[in-house]
N, C-alpha and C positions, 0 to 999 in steps of 0.2 A: 502495501499500499504505497500511495507515495500520494501527497499534493501538486496538484497543476495550475498552474495561472496561462492563461490567455487573455489577451485581453479586458486586464483587468476583473475578472471570473476567474475564481478557483476553486476545485473541488478535488475530491478523494477518491481515485482511481486505483487499478491494477497497473501496477508500472510498466511490468513486463507486455503488456497487453494496448495497451493506449500507442494511438499513432505519433510518430513526433510531426511537427509540424512551426510555424518561421514563428518565431517571439515567444515560443512557448517556456517556461519557465514552470523549474522540479525542484518541489525539496523533499529531503528524503525523510526529514526531523525537524516538526514541526509537534505543537502539544496536541491537535487531531491526529496525526499519523503514529506519534505514539501511542495514542491514548485507543485506536484499533487496533494499532501492533498486539500492546497487553493483551486486549480481548480476543486476538486470536489463538494469540499464547495460551490466554488462559483456559479456551475448546478444545486446544492440543493436548493440554496437558493431561483434561479428563479423558483420552484415550490412549495416549500415551505416557503417563506419568514419570518415567524413569528415564525416558528417552536424556543421554549425554546432551544431544546439542538442543534440544530443548527446553532442560533446566539452564542450560549455560545461559538463549536467550534471554532464557524470561526473567534471571538477575539481571540482566542488562534491562530489560522494562518495567523492572517490579511487578511482575505479575505474580499472582494468588497461586498457588499450581492447588489449592482446595477449594476455591470458587465453584466450581463445577461437580454432579456427581460423577465419580471416574465409572466410565463404561469403555477399560480395555481393549481393544481391540489392534490392538499393536500396528496398525496401516493408517497412516495417518492419510493416506490417498492425494500424496501430495502427486504422484504423477513422473516423478523423474525416473522412476523406472522404464514405465511406457513412454514418456516422451526418448530416451535415452536407444529403448530397445528400437523402436520407431523409426526414427531423427538421424542416430550415429549409426546405429547396425543393422539399420535399414530391414530388421528379421520379420518383426512386430508378433513377437513371441507370446508376448504378454500383453493385456488389456484391462480398460476397467468395464464391468459387470452392474446392470442396474444402475440409476440415478436415483438422486436426491441422496437425502441418508440413509440408503441403505448401499449407494454404491460402495465398489471395494474393486481389487484387482485380484486377476488371474490370470494365469498362466493356460495356454493351448497345449494339453497333454502333448499332443501327438509330435508339435510343433519346438517345445520344450524339451524332449525327449531326443533329437536332431540337435537341435542350437545350444542349446544351454548348457549340456556336457562340458565343452572346453570353453567356452567363456566365461558366463557366470560377472562381466564387467557391471551389472547396473548392480551387484552384490552393494559394491561399500557406498553407493549412494543414497543408500538405506538410509533413513535419519533412526529409523526402532532396528534394524535388523529382521523386519515381521517377512522381507523376501526371501530370505533366505529358509526361514520356516514353510510359507506357502511354495517354496522351491521342491524341499523334499515333502513334500505334503501331499501335492499334485505328483512328481514320482513315486510315490507310495501306493497312492489309490490308482495311477493310471500303467505302476509293473510292477504287481504287490510280489511276483517270484522274483524280479530282481531285489526287492529291501531284501525278501526269505534269502535269498542267496550269499547276501552279504553279512549277515548274523553267524 
């Protein structure tokens, strides 16, 4: 979230999605920007209360990790893994399923079995390490005989 100003009018926007235009002024740290970021962090901490990256940012913005009831899902649905796989690797092995509050990430088992074994480049991008668990869960469900043989 950033604050942009054009022709004397300012508003809060998602910085990475807002188009550049002439005379655009972008402010990354204002009272309103910090307030919104704090609220977003508090919400994210309800889903991933032990994420080191979130805890570090929460300290910076003074976010209360106990503001919202905990609903640990581990995945923040940030989309870093989805974008990396699609835009950098051009594989589209992982994607979003459902919409709104039910949105989550999911591997396509048949593709993951072929593409992810030697790659796993998206794993370090995950701020909660959820991706590793999702991958192994997908592998176990899609290929139970491989999991049994590994034991």
